[in-house]
PDB file of N, CA, C and O in Angstrom:
ATOM      1  N   MET A   1      94.303 161.750  75.380  1.00  0.00           N
ATOM      2  CA  MET A   1      93.935 161.801  76.776  1.00  0.00           C
ATOM      3  C   MET A   1      93.745 163.248  77.209  1.00  0.00           C
ATOM      4  O   MET A   1      92.809 163.568  77.942  1.00  0.00           O
ATOM      5  N   MET A   2      94.630 164.110  76.754  1.00  0.00           N
ATOM      6  CA  MET A   2      94.548 165.516  77.159  1.00  0.00           C
ATOM      7  C   MET A   2      93.336 166.214  76.536  1.00  0.00           C
ATOM      8  O   MET A   2      92.888 167.240  77.048  1.00  0.00           O
ATOM      9  N   ASN A   3      92.809 165.677  75.454  1.00  0.00           N
ATOM     10  CA  ASN A   3      91.683 166.307  74.774  1.00  0.00           C
ATOM     11  C   ASN A   3      90.337 165.892  75.337  1.00  0.00           C
ATOM     12  O   ASN A   3      89.304 166.389  74.891  1.00  0.00           O
ATOM     13  N   LYS A   4      90.329 165.002  76.296  1.00  0.00           N
ATOM     14  CA  LYS A   4      89.078 164.573  76.912  1.00  0.00           C
ATOM     15  C   LYS A   4      88.538 165.689  77.793  1.00  0.00           C
ATOM     16  O   LYS A   4      89.300 166.336  78.511  1.00  0.00           O
ATOM     17  N   PRO A   5      87.226 165.920  77.743  1.00  0.00           N
ATOM     18  CA  PRO A   5      86.628 166.948  78.596  1.00  0.00           C
ATOM     19  C   PRO A   5      86.922 166.678  80.073  1.00  0.00           C
ATOM     20  O   PRO A   5      86.821 165.543  80.540  1.00  0.00           O
ATOM     21  N   GLY A   6      87.276 167.707  80.778  1.00  0.00           N
ATOM     22  CA  GLY A   6      87.535 167.596  82.211  1.00  0.00           C
ATOM     23  C   GLY A   6      88.944 167.161  82.570  1.00  0.00           C
ATOM     24  O   GLY A   6      89.287 167.084  83.750  1.00  0.00           O
ATOM     25  N   CYS A   7      89.767 166.875  81.566  1.00  0.00           N
ATOM     26  CA  CYS A   7      91.142 166.456  81.841  1.00  0.00           C
ATOM     27  C   CYS A   7      91.971 167.680  82.222  1.00  0.00           C
ATOM     28  O   CYS A   7      91.980 168.680  81.504  1.00  0.00           O
ATOM     29  N   ASN A   8      92.648 167.598  83.326  1.00  0.00           N
ATOM     30  CA  ASN A   8      93.436 168.723  83.815  1.00  0.00           C
ATOM     31  C   ASN A   8      94.936 168.522  83.629  1.00  0.00           C
ATOM     32  O   ASN A   8      95.739 169.090  84.369  1.00  0.00           O
ATOM     33  N   ILE A   9      95.304 167.731  82.660  1.00  0.00           N
ATOM     34  CA  ILE A   9      96.730 167.484  82.406  1.00  0.00           C
ATOM     35  C   ILE A   9      97.271 168.615  81.543  1.00  0.00           C
ATOM     36  O   ILE A   9      96.737 168.920  80.476  1.00  0.00           O
ATOM     37  N   GLU A  10      98.339 169.225  82.031  1.00  0.00           N
ATOM     38  CA  GLU A  10      98.968 170.303  81.269  1.00  0.00           C
ATOM     39  C   GLU A  10      99.845 169.712  80.176  1.00  0.00           C
ATOM     40  O   GLU A  10     100.230 168.544  80.230  1.00  0.00           O
ATOM     41  N   LYS A  11     100.153 170.541  79.180  1.00  0.00           N
ATOM     42  CA  LYS A  11     100.916 170.082  78.025  1.00  0.00           C
ATOM     43  C   LYS A  11     102.253 169.450  78.421  1.00  0.00           C
ATOM     44  O   LYS A  11     102.616 168.397  77.898  1.00  0.00           O
ATOM     45  N   LYS A  12     102.989 170.085  79.341  1.00  0.00           N
ATOM     46  CA  LYS A  12     104.290 169.537  79.738  1.00  0.00           C
ATOM     47  C   LYS A  12     104.134 168.197  80.447  1.00  0.00           C
ATOM     48  O   LYS A  12     104.958 167.301  80.268  1.00  0.00           O
ATOM     49  N   ASP A  13     103.087 168.055  81.248  1.00  0.00           N
ATOM     50  CA  ASP A  13     102.838 166.779  81.924  1.00  0.00           C
ATOM     51  C   ASP A  13     102.414 165.710  80.920  1.00  0.00           C
ATOM     52  O   ASP A  13     102.812 164.550  81.025  1.00  0.00           O
ATOM     53  N   GLY A  14     101.604 166.118  79.952  1.00  0.00           N
ATOM     54  CA  GLY A  14     101.191 165.189  78.906  1.00  0.00           C
ATOM     55  C   GLY A  14     102.373 164.658  78.131  1.00  0.00           C
ATOM     56  O   GLY A  14     102.421 163.475  77.794  1.00  0.00           O
ATOM     57  N   LYS A  15     103.330 165.528  77.846  1.00  0.00           N
ATOM     58  CA  LYS A  15     104.534 165.106  77.129  1.00  0.00           C
ATOM     59  C   LYS A  15     105.337 164.117  77.969  1.00  0.00           C
ATOM     60  O   LYS A  15     105.834 163.118  77.449  1.00  0.00           O
ATOM     61  N   ALA A  16     105.464 164.393  79.266  1.00  0.00           N
ATOM     62  CA  ALA A  16     106.202 163.492  80.160  1.00  0.00           C
ATOM     63  C   ALA A  16     105.520 162.122  80.221  1.00  0.00           C
ATOM     64  O   ALA A  16     106.194 161.092  80.223  1.00  0.00           O
ATOM     65  N   ILE A  17     104.197 162.110  80.272  1.00  0.00           N
ATOM     66  CA  ILE A  17     103.457 160.846  80.302  1.00  0.00           C
ATOM     67  C   ILE A  17     103.690 160.082  79.008  1.00  0.00           C
ATOM     68  O   ILE A  17     103.955 158.880  79.033  1.00  0.00           O
ATOM     69  N   TRP A  18     103.592 160.777  77.875  1.00  0.00           N
ATOM     70  CA  TRP A  18     103.801 160.143  76.582  1.00  0.00           C
ATOM     71  C   TRP A  18     105.212 159.561  76.483  1.00  0.00           C
ATOM     72  O   TRP A  18     105.388 158.436  76.015  1.00  0.00           O
ATOM     73  N   GLU A  19     106.211 160.319  76.922  1.00  0.00           N
ATOM     74  CA  GLU A  19     107.600 159.830  76.870  1.00  0.00           C
ATOM     75  C   GLU A  19     107.769 158.581  77.721  1.00  0.00           C
ATOM     76  O   GLU A  19     108.439 157.634  77.310  1.00  0.00           O
ATOM     77  N   PHE A  20     107.163 158.573  78.904  1.00  0.00           N
ATOM     78  CA  PHE A  20     107.247 157.394  79.757  1.00  0.00           C
ATOM     79  C   PHE A  20     106.584 156.193  79.091  1.00  0.00           C
ATOM     80  O   PHE A  20     107.155 155.102  79.072  1.00  0.00           O
ATOM     81  N   LEU A  21     105.389 156.383  78.547  1.00  0.00           N
ATOM     82  CA  LEU A  21     104.676 155.273  77.918  1.00  0.00           C
ATOM     83  C   LEU A  21     105.440 154.733  76.715  1.00  0.00           C
ATOM     84  O   LEU A  21     105.478 153.522  76.500  1.00  0.00           O
ATOM     85  N   ALA A  22     106.042 155.612  75.935  1.00  0.00           N
ATOM     86  CA  ALA A  22     106.833 155.175  74.786  1.00  0.00           C
ATOM     87  C   ALA A  22     108.044 154.357  75.254  1.00  0.00           C
ATOM     88  O   ALA A  22     108.331 153.298  74.695  1.00  0.00           O
ATOM     89  N   HIS A  23     108.749 154.844  76.273  1.00  0.00           N
ATOM     90  CA  HIS A  23     109.906 154.124  76.816  1.00  0.00           C
ATOM     91  C   HIS A  23     109.480 152.782  77.396  1.00  0.00           C
ATOM     92  O   HIS A  23     110.116 151.760  77.136  1.00  0.00           O
ATOM     93  N   ASP A  24     108.409 152.782  78.178  1.00  0.00           N
ATOM     94  CA  ASP A  24     107.935 151.561  78.823  1.00  0.00           C
ATOM     95  C   ASP A  24     107.538 150.514  77.785  1.00  0.00           C
ATOM     96  O   ASP A  24     107.831 149.329  77.943  1.00  0.00           O
ATOM     97  N   SER A  25     106.878 150.957  76.734  1.00  0.00           N
ATOM     98  CA  SER A  25     106.455 150.049  75.681  1.00  0.00           C
ATOM     99  C   SER A  25     107.658 149.366  75.033  1.00  0.00           C
ATOM    100  O   SER A  25     107.652 148.152  74.832  1.00  0.00           O
ATOM    101  N   VAL A  26     108.675 150.134  74.712  1.00  0.00           N
ATOM    102  CA  VAL A  26     109.881 149.563  74.110  1.00  0.00           C
ATOM    103  C   VAL A  26     110.558 148.604  75.085  1.00  0.00           C
ATOM    104  O   VAL A  26     110.995 147.523  74.690  1.00  0.00           O
ATOM    105  N   ALA A  27     110.647 148.995  76.355  1.00  0.00           N
ATOM    106  CA  ALA A  27     111.324 148.162  77.355  1.00  0.00           C
ATOM    107  C   ALA A  27     110.602 146.829  77.564  1.00  0.00           C
ATOM    108  O   ALA A  27     111.245 145.806  77.797  1.00  0.00           O
ATOM    109  N   ARG A  28     109.274 146.836  77.482  1.00  0.00           N
ATOM    110  CA  ARG A  28     108.514 145.609  77.717  1.00  0.00           C
ATOM    111  C   ARG A  28     108.365 144.729  76.489  1.00  0.00           C
ATOM    112  O   ARG A  28     108.178 143.519  76.618  1.00  0.00           O
ATOM    113  N   LYS A  29     108.444 145.319  75.289  1.00  0.00           N
ATOM    114  CA  LYS A  29     108.077 144.583  74.086  1.00  0.00           C
ATOM    115  C   LYS A  29     109.233 144.223  73.167  1.00  0.00           C
ATOM    116  O   LYS A  29     109.019 143.564  72.150  1.00  0.00           O
ATOM    117  N   THR A  30     110.439 144.634  73.491  1.00  0.00           N
ATOM    118  CA  THR A  30     111.573 144.356  72.608  1.00  0.00           C
ATOM    119  C   THR A  30     112.718 143.737  73.400  1.00  0.00           C
ATOM    120  O   THR A  30     112.630 143.554  74.614  1.00  0.00           O
ATOM    121  N   GLY A  31     113.777 143.424  72.695  1.00  0.00           N
ATOM    122  CA  GLY A  31     114.963 142.878  73.355  1.00  0.00           C
ATOM    123  C   GLY A  31     114.682 141.562  74.034  1.00  0.00           C
ATOM    124  O   GLY A  31     114.015 140.697  73.466  1.00  0.00           O
ATOM    125  N   PRO A  32     115.189 141.398  75.254  1.00  0.00           N
ATOM    126  CA  PRO A  32     115.034 140.120  75.943  1.00  0.00           C
ATOM    127  C   PRO A  32     113.578 139.805  76.310  1.00  0.00           C
ATOM    128  O   PRO A  32     113.253 138.659  76.622  1.00  0.00           O
ATOM    129  N   ASN A  33     112.716 140.801  76.274  1.00  0.00           N
ATOM    130  CA  ASN A  33     111.315 140.580  76.633  1.00  0.00           C
ATOM    131  C   ASN A  33     110.418 140.320  75.430  1.00  0.00           C
ATOM    132  O   ASN A  33     109.214 140.123  75.596  1.00  0.00           O
ATOM    133  N   ALA A  34     110.974 140.314  74.228  1.00  0.00           N
ATOM    134  CA  ALA A  34     110.166 140.213  73.011  1.00  0.00           C
ATOM    135  C   ALA A  34     109.338 138.927  72.958  1.00  0.00           C
ATOM    136  O   ALA A  34     108.151 138.976  72.632  1.00  0.00           O
ATOM    137  N   ALA A  35     109.929 137.806  73.266  1.00  0.00           N
ATOM    138  CA  ALA A  35     109.204 136.528  73.196  1.00  0.00           C
ATOM    139  C   ALA A  35     108.074 136.479  74.218  1.00  0.00           C
ATOM    140  O   ALA A  35     106.975 136.009  73.924  1.00  0.00           O
ATOM    141  N   LYS A  36     108.356 136.967  75.415  1.00  0.00           N
ATOM    142  CA  LYS A  36     107.327 136.989  76.458  1.00  0.00           C
ATOM    143  C   LYS A  36     106.165 137.887  76.043  1.00  0.00           C
ATOM    144  O   LYS A  36     105.002 137.532  76.239  1.00  0.00           O
ATOM    145  N   TRP A  37     106.482 139.059  75.465  1.00  0.00           N
ATOM    146  CA  TRP A  37     105.430 139.970  75.023  1.00  0.00           C
ATOM    147  C   TRP A  37     104.616 139.335  73.886  1.00  0.00           C
ATOM    148  O   TRP A  37     103.389 139.439  73.876  1.00  0.00           O
ATOM    149  N   ALA A  38     105.281 138.686  72.942  1.00  0.00           N
ATOM    150  CA  ALA A  38     104.583 138.051  71.816  1.00  0.00           C
ATOM    151  C   ALA A  38     103.597 136.998  72.317  1.00  0.00           C
ATOM    152  O   ALA A  38     102.477 136.906  71.815  1.00  0.00           O
ATOM    153  N   ALA A  39     104.006 136.212  73.296  1.00  0.00           N
ATOM    154  CA  ALA A  39     103.123 135.194  73.864  1.00  0.00           C
ATOM    155  C   ALA A  39     101.942 135.843  74.580  1.00  0.00           C
ATOM    156  O   ALA A  39     100.806 135.385  74.454  1.00  0.00           O
ATOM    157  N   HIS A  40     102.206 136.895  75.319  1.00  0.00           N
ATOM    158  CA  HIS A  40     101.146 137.606  76.035  1.00  0.00           C
ATOM    159  C   HIS A  40     100.151 138.206  75.048  1.00  0.00           C
ATOM    160  O   HIS A  40      98.939 138.104  75.239  1.00  0.00           O
ATOM    161  N   ARG A  41     100.670 138.833  73.990  1.00  0.00           N
ATOM    162  CA  ARG A  41      99.825 139.452  72.968  1.00  0.00           C
ATOM    163  C   ARG A  41      98.953 138.404  72.286  1.00  0.00           C
ATOM    164  O   ARG A  41      97.768 138.637  72.049  1.00  0.00           O
ATOM    165  N   LYS A  42      99.541 137.248  71.971  1.00  0.00           N
ATOM    166  CA  LYS A  42      98.781 136.167  71.350  1.00  0.00           C
ATOM    167  C   LYS A  42      97.631 135.736  72.260  1.00  0.00           C
ATOM    168  O   LYS A  42      96.521 135.479  71.794  1.00  0.00           O
ATOM    169  N   GLY A  43      97.910 135.661  73.559  1.00  0.00           N
ATOM    170  CA  GLY A  43      96.864 135.310  74.518  1.00  0.00           C
ATOM    171  C   GLY A  43      95.748 136.352  74.564  1.00  0.00           C
ATOM    172  O   GLY A  43      94.570 136.007  74.663  1.00  0.00           O
ATOM    173  N   LEU A  44      96.126 137.624  74.490  1.00  0.00           N
ATOM    174  CA  LEU A  44      95.121 138.687  74.485  1.00  0.00           C
ATOM    175  C   LEU A  44      94.239 138.601  73.242  1.00  0.00           C
ATOM    176  O   LEU A  44      93.025 138.793  73.315  1.00  0.00           O
ATOM    177  N   ILE A  45      94.857 138.313  72.112  1.00  0.00           N
ATOM    178  CA  ILE A  45      94.092 138.186  70.871  1.00  0.00           C
ATOM    179  C   ILE A  45      93.139 136.995  70.956  1.00  0.00           C
ATOM    180  O   ILE A  45      91.997 137.086  70.504  1.00  0.00           O
ATOM    181  N   GLU A  46      93.585 135.900  71.518  1.00  0.00           N
ATOM    182  CA  GLU A  46      92.721 134.731  71.685  1.00  0.00           C
ATOM    183  C   GLU A  46      91.558 135.039  72.632  1.00  0.00           C
ATOM    184  O   GLU A  46      90.441 134.570  72.413  1.00  0.00           O
ATOM    185  N   GLN A  47      91.812 135.815  73.668  1.00  0.00           N
ATOM    186  CA  GLN A  47      90.734 136.217  74.581  1.00  0.00           C
ATOM    187  C   GLN A  47      89.696 137.059  73.853  1.00  0.00           C
ATOM    188  O   GLN A  47      88.494 136.857  74.026  1.00  0.00           O
ATOM    189  N   LEU A  48      90.159 137.999  73.041  1.00  0.00           N
ATOM    190  CA  LEU A  48      89.244 138.831  72.264  1.00  0.00           C
ATOM    191  C   LEU A  48      88.435 137.968  71.313  1.00  0.00           C
ATOM    192  O   LEU A  48      87.225 138.155  71.184  1.00  0.00           O
ATOM    193  N   LYS A  49      89.083 137.032  70.651  1.00  0.00           N
ATOM    194  CA  LYS A  49      88.406 136.155  69.696  1.00  0.00           C
ATOM    195  C   LYS A  49      87.288 135.369  70.385  1.00  0.00           C
ATOM    196  O   LYS A  49      86.207 135.203  69.821  1.00  0.00           O
ATOM    197  N   ALA A  50      87.544 134.894  71.585  1.00  0.00           N
ATOM    198  CA  ALA A  50      86.552 134.115  72.327  1.00  0.00           C
ATOM    199  C   ALA A  50      85.437 135.000  72.904  1.00  0.00           C
ATOM    200  O   ALA A  50      84.272 134.606  72.936  1.00  0.00           O
ATOM    201  N   LYS A  51      85.809 136.176  73.348  1.00  0.00           N
ATOM    202  CA  LYS A  51      84.859 137.045  74.041  1.00  0.00           C
ATOM    203  C   LYS A  51      83.996 137.875  73.090  1.00  0.00           C
ATOM    204  O   LYS A  51      82.807 138.070  73.338  1.00  0.00           O
ATOM    205  N   ASP A  52      84.595 138.363  72.000  1.00  0.00           N
ATOM    206  CA  ASP A  52      83.889 139.244  71.066  1.00  0.00           C
ATOM    207  C   ASP A  52      84.349 138.922  69.648  1.00  0.00           C
ATOM    208  O   ASP A  52      85.125 139.660  69.039  1.00  0.00           O
ATOM    209  N   HIS A  53      83.848 137.803  69.145  1.00  0.00           N
ATOM    210  CA  HIS A  53      84.304 137.312  67.848  1.00  0.00           C
ATOM    211  C   HIS A  53      84.042 138.319  66.727  1.00  0.00           C
ATOM    212  O   HIS A  53      84.855 138.455  65.812  1.00  0.00           O
ATOM    213  N   LYS A  54      82.931 139.013  66.794  1.00  0.00           N
ATOM    214  CA  LYS A  54      82.610 140.001  65.759  1.00  0.00           C
ATOM    215  C   LYS A  54      83.684 141.091  65.695  1.00  0.00           C
ATOM    216  O   LYS A  54      84.159 141.442  64.615  1.00  0.00           O
ATOM    217  N   ARG A  55      84.057 141.617  66.852  1.00  0.00           N
ATOM    218  CA  ARG A  55      85.082 142.669  66.887  1.00  0.00           C
ATOM    219  C   ARG A  55      86.435 142.118  66.438  1.00  0.00           C
ATOM    220  O   ARG A  55      87.188 142.794  65.737  1.00  0.00           O
ATOM    221  N   TYR A  56      86.732 140.901  66.842  1.00  0.00           N
ATOM    222  CA  TYR A  56      87.963 140.249  66.408  1.00  0.00           C
ATOM    223  C   TYR A  56      88.029 140.199  64.885  1.00  0.00           C
ATOM    224  O   TYR A  56      89.054 140.538  64.295  1.00  0.00           O
ATOM    225  N   GLU A  57      86.941 139.777  64.251  1.00  0.00           N
ATOM    226  CA  GLU A  57      86.895 139.680  62.796  1.00  0.00           C
ATOM    227  C   GLU A  57      87.048 141.058  62.143  1.00  0.00           C
ATOM    228  O   GLU A  57      87.716 141.188  61.118  1.00  0.00           O
ATOM    229  N   GLU A  58      86.431 142.081  62.735  1.00  0.00           N
ATOM    230  CA  GLU A  58      86.566 143.444  62.204  1.00  0.00           C
ATOM    231  C   GLU A  58      88.029 143.895  62.221  1.00  0.00           C
ATOM    232  O   GLU A  58      88.533 144.438  61.238  1.00  0.00           O
ATOM    233  N   LEU A  59      88.700 143.663  63.348  1.00  0.00           N
ATOM    234  CA  LEU A  59      90.094 144.049  63.483  1.00  0.00           C
ATOM    235  C   LEU A  59      90.999 143.226  62.572  1.00  0.00           C
ATOM    236  O   LEU A  59      91.961 143.741  62.001  1.00  0.00           O
ATOM    237  N   LYS A  60      90.680 141.957  62.448  1.00  0.00           N
ATOM    238  CA  LYS A  60      91.469 141.076  61.586  1.00  0.00           C
ATOM    239  C   LYS A  60      91.338 141.535  60.130  1.00  0.00           C
ATOM    240  O   LYS A  60      92.332 141.606  59.408  1.00  0.00           O
ATOM    241  N   GLU A  61      90.124 141.841  59.709  1.00  0.00           N
ATOM    242  CA  GLU A  61      89.891 142.286  58.333  1.00  0.00           C
ATOM    243  C   GLU A  61      90.611 143.608  58.049  1.00  0.00           C
ATOM    244  O   GLU A  61      91.118 143.828  56.949  1.00  0.00           O
ATOM    245  N   ALA A  62      90.646 144.483  59.059  1.00  0.00           N
ATOM    246  CA  ALA A  62      91.317 145.777  58.905  1.00  0.00           C
ATOM    247  C   ALA A  62      92.836 145.663  59.091  1.00  0.00           C
ATOM    248  O   ALA A  62      93.555 146.659  59.017  1.00  0.00           O
ATOM    249  N   LYS A  63      93.308 144.443  59.332  1.00  0.00           N
ATOM    250  CA  LYS A  63      94.730 144.175  59.590  1.00  0.00           C
ATOM    251  C   LYS A  63      95.229 145.047  60.739  1.00  0.00           C
ATOM    252  O   LYS A  63      96.292 145.665  60.671  1.00  0.00           O
ATOM    253  N   ASP A  64      94.416 145.071  61.799  1.00  0.00           N
ATOM    254  CA  ASP A  64      94.717 145.909  62.957  1.00  0.00           C
ATOM    255  C   ASP A  64      94.925 145.080  64.222  1.00  0.00           C
ATOM    256  O   ASP A  64      94.709 145.567  65.332  1.00  0.00           O
ATOM    257  N   LEU A  65      95.340 143.843  64.052  1.00  0.00           N
ATOM    258  CA  LEU A  65      95.614 142.982  65.219  1.00  0.00           C
ATOM    259  C   LEU A  65      97.093 142.824  65.401  1.00  0.00           C
ATOM    260  O   LEU A  65      97.531 142.138  66.324  1.00  0.00           O
TER     261      LEU A  65
END
């Protein structure tokens, strides 16, 4: 994000954003929320499969789903 042209995020702010996103990801996707996240993720994958089957197949083949 910081490497995008025109981005005015300073290094210290970028680190703070990254730390927040890492914490938020763990808080939403593990522990008591793991099952809910797994169901949500499955739904997102099904949406991709229906909307852009070619891209879905590319990601599936690359084992990136």
